[in-house]
C-alpha positions as CSV (number, residue, x, y, z in Angstrom):
1,M,-0.1,0.0,0.0
2,R,1.4,3.3,-0.9
3,S,1.7,6.2,1.6
4,P,-0.5,9.3,1.0
5,I,2.6,11.4,1.6
6,A,4.4,9.7,-1.5
7,L,1.3,10.2,-3.7
8,L,1.2,13.9,-2.7
9,V,4.8,14.3,-3.7
10,A,4.5,12.6,-7.0
11,L,1.3,14.6,-7.7
12,G,3.1,17.8,-6.8
13,G,6.2,16.7,-9.1
14,L,3.9,16.3,-11.9
15,L,2.1,19.8,-11.5
16,A,5.1,21.6,-10.5
17,P,6.0,22.5,-14.4
18,L,2.4,24.0,-14.7
19,A,3.2,26.6,-11.9
20,W,6.3,27.9,-13.9
21,S,5.9,30.3,-16.8
22,S,7.9,32.8,-18.8
23,P,6.9,36.3,-19.1
24,S,4.1,37.0,-21.8
25,R,1.9,39.3,-23.5
26,A,-1.6,38.9,-24.2
27,D,-2.9,42.1,-25.5
28,A,-6.1,42.3,-27.5
29,S,-7.3,44.8,-30.0
30,A,-10.3,46.9,-29.2
31,W,-12.7,49.4,-31.1
32,S,-14.8,52.1,-29.9
33,F,-15.9,54.1,-33.0
34,F,-18.5,56.7,-33.5
35,G,-19.3,58.6,-36.6
36,A,-22.1,60.3,-38.9
37,G,-23.0,60.3,-42.5
38,A,-25.8,59.5,-44.7
39,V,-27.4,56.2,-45.4
40,G,-29.8,55.3,-48.4
41,W,-32.3,52.5,-47.7
42,K,-35.3,50.9,-49.3
43,Q,-37.8,48.3,-48.0
44,G,-40.4,46.3,-50.0
45,D,-42.0,48.4,-52.8
46,G,-41.2,51.6,-51.0
47,D,-39.1,54.5,-52.5
48,L,-35.5,55.0,-51.8
49,V,-35.1,57.2,-48.7
50,V,-32.0,58.9,-47.7
51,D,-31.4,59.7,-44.0
52,G,-28.8,61.1,-41.9
53,A,-27.2,58.2,-39.7
54,L,-24.8,57.8,-37.0
55,S,-22.8,54.7,-36.4
56,L,-21.6,53.3,-32.8
57,D,-19.2,50.3,-32.6
58,V,-17.9,48.5,-29.8
59,G,-15.6,45.4,-30.3
60,V,-12.6,43.3,-29.5
61,G,-10.1,41.3,-31.4
62,T,-6.8,39.5,-31.4
63,T,-3.3,41.0,-30.7
64,P,-2.6,44.4,-32.4
65,D,1.1,43.1,-33.0
66,A,-0.2,40.5,-35.7
67,P,-0.3,41.4,-39.2
68,V,-4.1,40.4,-39.4
69,I,-6.3,41.0,-36.6
70,V,-9.6,39.1,-36.3
71,G,-12.4,39.9,-33.8
72,G,-16.1,40.9,-33.6
73,L,-18.0,44.1,-32.8
74,V,-21.5,45.2,-32.1
75,R,-22.7,48.1,-34.2
76,A,-25.8,50.3,-33.6
77,T,-26.8,52.6,-36.7
78,P,-29.4,55.0,-35.8
79,L,-31.1,56.5,-39.1
80,L,-32.1,59.9,-37.9
81,D,-35.6,59.9,-39.4
82,S,-36.4,56.1,-39.2
83,G,-34.9,54.0,-36.4
84,V,-32.0,51.9,-35.4
85,D,-30.4,49.0,-37.2
86,L,-28.4,46.7,-34.8
87,A,-25.7,44.3,-36.2
88,L,-23.4,41.8,-34.7
89,L,-20.3,41.6,-37.1
90,G,-16.9,39.7,-37.4
91,R,-13.9,41.8,-38.3
92,V,-10.8,41.2,-40.1
93,A,-8.3,44.3,-40.0
94,T,-4.8,44.9,-41.0
95,R,-2.3,45.9,-38.4
96,G,-2.1,49.4,-40.2
97,F,-5.8,49.7,-39.6
98,Q,-5.3,49.1,-35.8
99,A,-1.9,51.1,-35.1
100,G,-0.6,52.3,-38.4
101,P,-1.1,55.2,-40.7
102,L,-3.5,53.7,-43.2
103,G,-5.3,50.1,-43.2
104,L,-8.5,48.3,-43.9
105,A,-11.0,46.5,-42.1
106,L,-13.8,44.2,-43.3
107,D,-17.0,43.7,-41.3
108,V,-19.4,40.9,-42.2
109,G,-22.4,39.6,-40.1
110,G,-26.0,39.9,-39.3
111,Y,-28.4,42.6,-38.5
112,H,-31.9,43.2,-37.3
113,R,-34.1,46.3,-37.8
114,F,-36.5,46.9,-35.1
115,W,-38.4,49.7,-36.8
116,G,-41.1,49.8,-39.4
117,P,-42.1,46.3,-40.8
118,G,-38.6,45.0,-39.4
119,S,-36.1,43.2,-41.1
120,T,-33.2,40.6,-40.4
121,G,-30.4,40.1,-42.9
122,V,-26.9,40.4,-43.7
123,A,-24.7,43.4,-43.1
124,G,-21.1,44.4,-43.9
125,A,-18.7,47.3,-44.3
126,L,-15.4,48.2,-45.6
127,T,-13.5,50.7,-43.4
128,L,-10.5,52.7,-44.4
129,G,-8.6,53.6,-41.2
130,G,-6.4,56.5,-41.2
131,P,-4.0,58.1,-38.7
132,L,-5.4,59.0,-35.2
133,G,-8.3,56.8,-35.4
134,I,-10.0,58.8,-38.5
135,S,-12.0,56.3,-40.4
136,L,-14.3,56.4,-43.5
137,S,-16.8,53.4,-43.7
138,L,-18.8,52.2,-46.6
139,Q,-21.6,50.2,-45.1
140,G,-24.5,47.9,-46.7
141,S,-27.1,45.5,-45.8
142,Y,-29.6,43.3,-47.4
143,G,-32.5,41.5,-45.4
144,T,-36.0,40.2,-45.4
145,D,-38.9,42.1,-47.0
146,D,-36.4,43.2,-49.7
147,A,-34.7,45.6,-47.1
148,M,-31.5,47.1,-48.4
149,S,-29.4,50.0,-47.5
150,F,-25.9,51.5,-48.5
151,G,-24.1,54.5,-46.9
152,A,-21.0,56.3,-45.9
153,I,-20.1,57.2,-42.5
154,A,-17.0,59.2,-41.3
155,G,-15.8,59.4,-37.7
156,I,-13.2,58.4,-35.2
157,D,-12.2,55.5,-33.2
158,L,-11.2,56.7,-29.6
159,L,-9.2,53.7,-28.8
160,R,-7.1,53.9,-31.9
161,L,-6.6,57.6,-31.2
162,T,-5.3,56.9,-27.8
163,V,-4.3,53.4,-26.6
164,Y,-3.5,51.9,-30.3
165,R,-2.0,55.0,-31.6
166,Q,1.5,54.9,-33.3
167,S,1.3,58.1,-35.4
168,L,2.9,61.4,-34.3
169,L,4.9,59.8,-31.5
170,P,7.8,62.3,-31.7
171,V,5.5,65.1,-30.9
172,W,2.7,63.4,-29.1
173,P,4.2,60.4,-27.1
174,N,1.9,57.4,-26.4
175,P,2.8,56.6,-22.7
176,S,1.0,53.3,-22.6
177,P,0.7,51.7,-26.0
178,A,-1.1,48.4,-26.3
179,Q,1.4,47.1,-28.8
180,D,4.5,45.5,-28.0
181,R,7.1,48.2,-29.4
182,R,10.3,46.4,-28.4
183,D,10.9,45.3,-31.9
184,V,10.2,48.8,-33.6
185,A,14.0,49.6,-33.4
186,S,15.0,46.7,-35.4
187,R,12.7,47.6,-38.3
């Protein structure tokens, strides 16, 4: 019969490697965008209507140090004279979009329209991201009851302006960047 102390020592020896770890970074990308523009929409047999629109995005993604960032976001698009469309989207973005001077993000997912006759369908956007979090987004959707929309939204991403900003560092330092900048000197 084995002693309980011997079993505990053996178990401790097996688990000890799990307690040791080297330093690691597990930063995530994040987005907090707001903007305004215009959206043209049509539903059913109705006429094309052009409304002023806002866009509010909140989301998270993989590390900003990767060349391609994958994540997801929630988008609310209030059409000022009509109602709000809500979307749950997956995002693929370039590192330049997240931290650099120029990059692209592609968003695709589903949306639901809570106003009028309502609609559920597919939504997407292609966003050009510039320095300081400035963005121009071309957005579109297609859903039930022949609902469709297309618009352009310009705005700013507050997290890309602050935490993820890598532009204007000589004149406006970023004291706590989310990215691992140890490799910048070697580039």
